[in-house]
N, C-alpha and C positions, 0 to 999 in steps of 0.2 A: 211093684217096686220101682222107684225112680232109677234112671240111668246113672252110671258112675260119672258121666260128664257133667252132671248138674252139681250144684253146691248143696243139694238137699241131703246127700248122704254124708254122714260123719265118718271120720277115720275109723271109729269103732265098728260101724256097720260094714265097711269095706274089709277090715281085718277079719271080722266074723265070717264074711262070705268067702274070703280067701282061705281061711282055716277050714271051713266046711268042704271046700273044693279040693284042697291039697293036703289036708291033715298035717301029719308031722314029718313030711318029706324033708330029708336033709338038704336036698338041692332041687330047685324048681327051674327047669329050662325057661329061657326067655320066650321061646316060641309058645310054650304052654301058657305063660302069663299073658302074652299078647292075644292068644285065642280066647282066654278067659275074659279079658277086657273087651274084645270084639263082641262076644256074646251079650255083654251087658251095656254096650255103647252103641248099638245099632250100626249105622253106616259111617262110622268114623274113619277118617283117612289113616293110613299107616303111621304118618308122622304124628297125628293126634294120639294114637295109641301108645307110641313110643314116649311121648311127652307125659302121658298119664302114668306110665311106668316110672318115669323119672320123678314125678311128683310123689308117688308112693314111696320111693326110695328116700327122697328128701324129707318126707314126713316121718320117717323111721318105721314105717310099716314093713318094708322090705329091706334087706341088707344084700348088697352085691358081694358074692363070695368068690367070684371068678368071672372069666369072660363068658357072658351069656348065661350065667347061673346066679340064682337068687335064693334067699332063704327068708322065711317069715321071721320077723323079729318078735320074740316072746317076752322080751323085757318091757316093763311098763314104760310108757312115754313120760318123761319128766315134765312136770308142770310146777312152775315156781309158785310159792305161796305169796300172793300179793296183798295180803291183808294189811290194813293200816296199823302202824305200831304207835 
């Protein structure tokens, strides 16, 4: 499995891996997410891991529900229909 730091993993694969690890937890502590990312990112710096967490939040995979607490977003990610009319 490629590392999360590469562009090879799609958001769907990351979401699946997070779902497998954390299940239906209501709140996931930031420390647990950083540990999860560290396991899949090798020797990444703490700032890199924090940035990856930020990217997952911006992509809509995670939702911040409080200070240091996140939740997996179960809603489908909106994709605009760009077919020519």
